[in-house]
C-alpha positions as CSV (number, residue, x, y, z in Angstrom):
1,X,112.8,113.9,113.6
2,X,112.8,115.7,109.8
3,X,113.4,113.5,107.0
4,X,115.9,115.9,105.8
5,X,117.7,115.3,109.1
6,X,118.6,111.7,108.3
7,X,119.2,111.6,104.6
8,X,122.7,110.2,104.8
9,X,125.5,110.7,102.3
10,X,127.2,107.4,100.9
11,X,130.2,106.8,102.8
12,X,131.6,104.3,105.4
13,X,130.8,101.4,103.1
14,X,132.2,97.9,103.0
15,X,133.9,96.5,99.7
16,X,132.4,93.6,98.2
17,X,134.8,93.4,95.3
18,X,136.8,90.1,96.2
19,X,134.2,88.4,98.4
20,X,132.9,85.3,96.7
21,X,129.6,84.0,97.6
22,X,130.7,80.8,99.4
23,X,133.0,82.6,101.9
24,X,130.2,84.9,102.7
25,X,127.6,82.1,103.2
26,X,130.2,80.1,105.4
27,X,130.8,83.5,107.4
28,X,127.2,83.7,107.9
29,X,126.8,80.1,108.9
30,X,129.5,80.8,111.6
31,X,127.1,83.6,113.0
32,X,123.8,81.9,112.7
33,X,123.8,78.0,112.1
34,X,121.2,77.0,109.5
35,X,118.1,75.8,111.0
36,X,115.6,73.1,110.4
37,X,112.7,75.7,109.3
38,X,112.6,78.6,106.8
39,X,111.1,81.5,109.0
40,X,108.2,83.9,107.6
41,X,108.4,86.9,106.0
42,X,106.3,89.5,107.1
43,X,104.8,93.3,105.9
44,X,103.4,95.0,108.7
45,X,101.1,97.7,108.3
46,X,102.4,100.3,111.3
47,X,99.7,102.9,111.4
48,X,100.2,105.4,114.0
49,X,103.0,105.5,116.5
50,X,100.3,105.1,119.2
51,X,100.0,101.4,118.4
52,X,103.1,101.2,120.1
53,X,101.7,101.4,123.3
54,X,98.1,101.0,122.8
55,X,96.4,97.4,123.8
56,X,94.2,97.5,120.6
57,X,93.5,94.7,117.8
58,X,96.7,95.6,116.0
59,X,99.0,95.0,118.9
60,X,97.0,92.3,119.9
61,X,97.8,90.4,116.6
62,X,101.3,91.3,117.0
63,X,101.7,89.5,120.3
64,X,99.5,86.6,118.7
65,X,101.6,86.4,115.7
66,X,104.7,86.1,117.8
67,X,103.6,83.3,119.7
68,X,102.5,81.5,116.5
69,X,106.0,81.3,114.8
70,X,109.3,80.1,115.9
71,X,111.4,82.7,117.9
72,X,113.8,84.1,115.7
73,X,117.6,84.4,116.4
74,X,117.2,88.1,115.0
75,X,114.6,90.6,113.6
76,X,115.7,92.6,110.3
77,X,113.1,95.3,109.9
78,X,113.1,97.4,106.6
79,X,111.0,100.6,107.9
80,X,109.5,103.6,105.7
81,X,111.0,105.8,108.3
82,X,114.4,105.3,107.6
83,X,115.1,106.7,104.3
84,X,118.9,107.2,102.8
85,X,121.1,108.0,99.9
86,X,122.7,104.3,99.6
87,X,121.8,101.5,101.7
88,X,122.6,101.0,105.3
89,X,122.2,98.4,108.0
90,X,122.6,99.3,111.9
91,X,125.5,97.6,113.1
92,X,125.7,98.7,116.8
93,X,125.9,96.7,120.0
94,X,122.8,98.8,121.5
95,X,120.7,100.4,119.1
96,X,118.9,103.7,120.5
97,X,115.1,103.7,120.5
98,X,114.2,106.7,118.1
99,X,111.2,108.7,118.9
100,X,110.6,110.1,115.2
101,X,107.4,112.2,115.5
102,X,105.7,114.7,117.2
103,X,102.6,115.7,118.7
104,X,101.9,112.7,120.9
105,X,101.1,112.3,124.4
106,X,104.6,111.8,126.7
107,X,104.1,108.2,127.6
108,X,105.0,107.7,123.9
109,X,108.3,109.4,124.0
110,X,109.2,107.6,127.5
111,X,109.4,104.3,125.9
112,X,112.5,102.5,125.6
113,X,112.8,99.2,123.9
114,X,116.4,97.9,125.0
115,X,116.7,95.0,122.3
116,X,120.7,94.6,121.5
117,X,121.9,94.8,118.1
118,X,124.3,92.5,116.6
119,X,127.1,93.9,114.8
120,X,128.6,90.7,113.2
121,X,125.4,89.6,111.8
122,X,125.2,93.4,110.5
123,X,128.4,92.6,109.0
124,X,127.8,89.4,107.5
125,X,124.3,90.6,106.4
126,X,125.8,93.5,104.4
127,X,128.0,91.4,102.2
128,X,125.1,89.4,101.1
129,X,124.5,92.0,98.7
130,X,126.3,91.5,95.5
131,X,124.9,94.7,93.4
132,X,125.7,97.4,95.6
133,X,127.8,98.4,98.9
134,X,126.1,98.4,102.2
135,X,127.2,100.9,104.7
136,X,127.6,99.7,108.4
137,X,125.5,102.5,110.4
138,X,126.4,103.4,114.0
139,X,124.2,106.0,114.3
140,X,120.3,105.0,113.3
141,X,119.1,102.7,115.8
142,X,115.4,101.6,116.0
143,X,112.7,104.3,114.8
144,X,108.9,103.9,115.5
145,X,108.4,101.7,112.2
146,X,110.0,98.5,114.0
147,X,110.2,99.2,117.9
148,X,106.2,100.1,118.1
149,X,105.9,96.5,116.3
150,X,108.5,94.7,117.9
151,X,107.7,95.3,121.6
152,X,104.6,94.0,121.3
153,X,105.6,90.7,119.4
154,X,109.1,90.3,121.8
155,X,108.5,92.2,125.3
156,X,111.4,90.7,126.7
157,X,113.8,92.6,124.4
158,X,115.6,89.4,124.2
159,X,116.3,89.4,120.4
160,X,118.8,91.4,118.5
161,X,116.8,93.8,116.4
162,X,118.6,95.3,112.7
163,X,117.2,97.7,110.7
164,X,117.9,98.0,106.5
165,X,117.5,101.6,105.2
166,X,115.6,102.5,102.0
167,X,117.6,104.4,99.2
168,X,114.9,106.6,98.3
169,X,117.0,107.6,95.3
170,X,116.0,104.1,93.7
171,X,112.8,102.8,91.6
172,X,110.8,100.1,93.1
173,X,112.2,97.7,90.8
174,X,115.5,98.3,92.3
175,X,114.2,97.7,95.9
176,X,112.4,94.5,94.8
177,X,115.7,93.1,93.5
178,X,118.1,94.2,95.8
179,X,115.4,92.5,98.7
180,X,116.2,89.0,97.3
181,X,119.9,89.2,98.5
182,X,118.1,88.3,101.9
183,X,117.1,85.4,100.9
184,X,119.6,83.2,103.0
185,X,118.6,85.1,106.0
186,X,115.4,83.2,106.2
187,X,117.0,79.5,106.6
188,X,119.4,81.4,109.7
189,X,116.2,82.3,111.8
190,X,116.2,85.9,110.9
191,X,112.6,87.4,110.9
192,X,112.7,89.8,107.9
193,X,110.0,92.4,108.1
194,X,108.7,95.3,106.3
195,X,107.1,97.8,108.1
196,X,105.0,100.5,106.3
197,X,101.3,100.9,105.1
198,X,99.8,99.8,101.5
199,X,97.5,102.7,101.5
200,X,99.2,106.0,103.1
201,X,98.1,109.3,102.5
202,X,98.5,111.2,105.3
203,X,97.3,114.3,103.5
204,X,93.8,113.2,103.3
205,X,93.2,111.8,106.4
206,X,89.7,112.2,107.9
207,X,90.4,113.6,111.4
208,X,87.0,113.4,112.3
209,X,87.3,109.4,112.1
210,X,91.3,109.3,113.4
211,X,90.5,106.1,115.5
212,X,87.8,104.6,113.3
213,X,87.8,101.5,111.0
214,X,86.7,104.0,108.0
215,X,88.0,104.1,104.6
216,X,87.5,106.1,101.3
217,X,85.9,104.2,98.5
218,X,89.4,104.6,96.8
219,X,91.6,103.3,99.8
220,X,89.3,99.9,100.1
221,X,89.2,99.5,96.2
222,X,92.9,99.8,96.2
223,X,93.6,97.9,99.0
224,X,91.5,95.3,97.4
225,X,93.7,95.6,94.3
226,X,96.9,95.3,96.5
227,X,96.1,92.0,98.0
228,X,94.8,90.5,94.5
229,X,97.9,91.0,93.4
230,X,99.6,89.8,96.1
231,X,97.5,86.5,96.2
232,X,97.9,86.1,92.3
233,X,101.9,86.4,92.9
234,X,101.7,89.3,90.1
235,X,104.8,91.1,91.6
236,X,105.3,92.7,88.1
237,X,102.2,94.8,88.5
238,X,102.9,95.6,92.1
239,X,106.2,97.0,90.9
240,X,104.6,99.2,88.5
241,X,102.1,100.0,91.2
242,X,101.4,103.6,89.8
243,X,99.8,101.9,86.3
244,X,97.3,99.6,88.9
245,X,94.8,102.2,88.8
246,X,94.0,106.0,88.7
247,X,93.8,105.8,92.7
248,X,96.8,104.6,92.9
249,X,98.3,108.4,93.3
250,X,96.1,108.8,96.1
251,X,97.0,105.8,98.0
252,X,100.8,106.0,97.1
253,X,101.3,109.8,97.1
254,X,105.1,108.9,98.0
255,X,106.6,105.2,98.1
256,X,108.1,105.5,101.3
257,X,105.5,103.7,103.0
258,X,105.0,101.1,100.2
259,X,108.8,100.1,99.6
260,X,108.5,97.9,102.4
261,X,105.9,95.7,101.0
262,X,108.4,94.9,97.8
263,X,111.1,94.1,100.2
264,X,108.6,91.3,101.9
265,X,107.6,90.1,98.4
266,X,110.7,89.5,96.8
267,X,111.3,86.9,99.4
268,X,108.4,84.9,98.6
269,X,109.7,81.4,97.4
270,X,107.1,79.1,95.5
271,X,105.3,77.3,97.8
272,X,104.8,79.7,100.5
273,X,101.7,80.5,101.6
274,X,100.0,83.9,101.6
275,X,97.8,85.1,104.4
276,X,96.6,88.8,105.3
277,X,95.9,90.1,109.0
278,X,94.9,93.5,110.2
279,X,93.1,93.7,107.1
280,X,91.3,97.4,108.4
281,X,91.4,100.5,106.9
282,X,92.1,103.8,109.2
283,X,91.1,107.6,109.2
284,X,89.7,107.1,106.2
285,X,92.9,107.2,103.5
286,X,95.4,104.6,105.7
287,X,95.1,100.9,106.0
288,X,96.8,98.4,108.2
289,X,96.3,95.5,106.0
290,X,99.6,93.2,106.9
291,X,100.9,90.1,104.8
292,X,102.8,86.6,106.3
293,X,104.6,84.9,103.9
294,X,105.5,81.3,104.8
């Protein structure tokens, strides 16, 4: 599906005007009671859509990760593949599986991941945002930035899955600040996940090494810088990523696959531990490096 086909115009939004924070949180409490533990937050490098059906080191770790954390009451994913004008959250009962790619084997197009949605949770989550209106979307569903990962983590498809769109008209700081509104969900059993790639330059892919753990020098250099800044909690530098290094424009020629990382980092609290997984370059100009916070 072409990006131009899914850029949405603002509309169908809900008004936040008279909604107080206490009433919003009380309503969310009714939807999802607070848990004893705080869910981690993930940034997952999703890479090729083929990871959705292949049994490889990446998908194997996604399964392992799901077994190590508390089973969530819902998953909320910020995917690099849902870019909109304005911000939206999926709010349908049965989100469709979107095959938003081309040129892959039929087996990939045949996949359906029948996880339910949660319209009530979507409505209450939308109300958490205090700086913008968030529209309730009934058309999108789950794109491959979401289902290729979640179908490995939760194979029974029994956990509600929602997506939050990325307002592609906004600057990095906006996305980082916006994500902070989601903090309350971590105590409600919601697994929040950003899905993209830290280094993502499809125009420079080494096609002769498409399935090899190979990275150009500049890609490895930038990936190392990203990890160092994440470990140092230097979020300001990561927000202003274009100033990090001359190679940043090669690593992030467009920010769609980078923005989900900012949504993840914004939810880190002071005592949250940081760990990396699937930390490998692929095809020269991509990295699968992923982050677990908490």
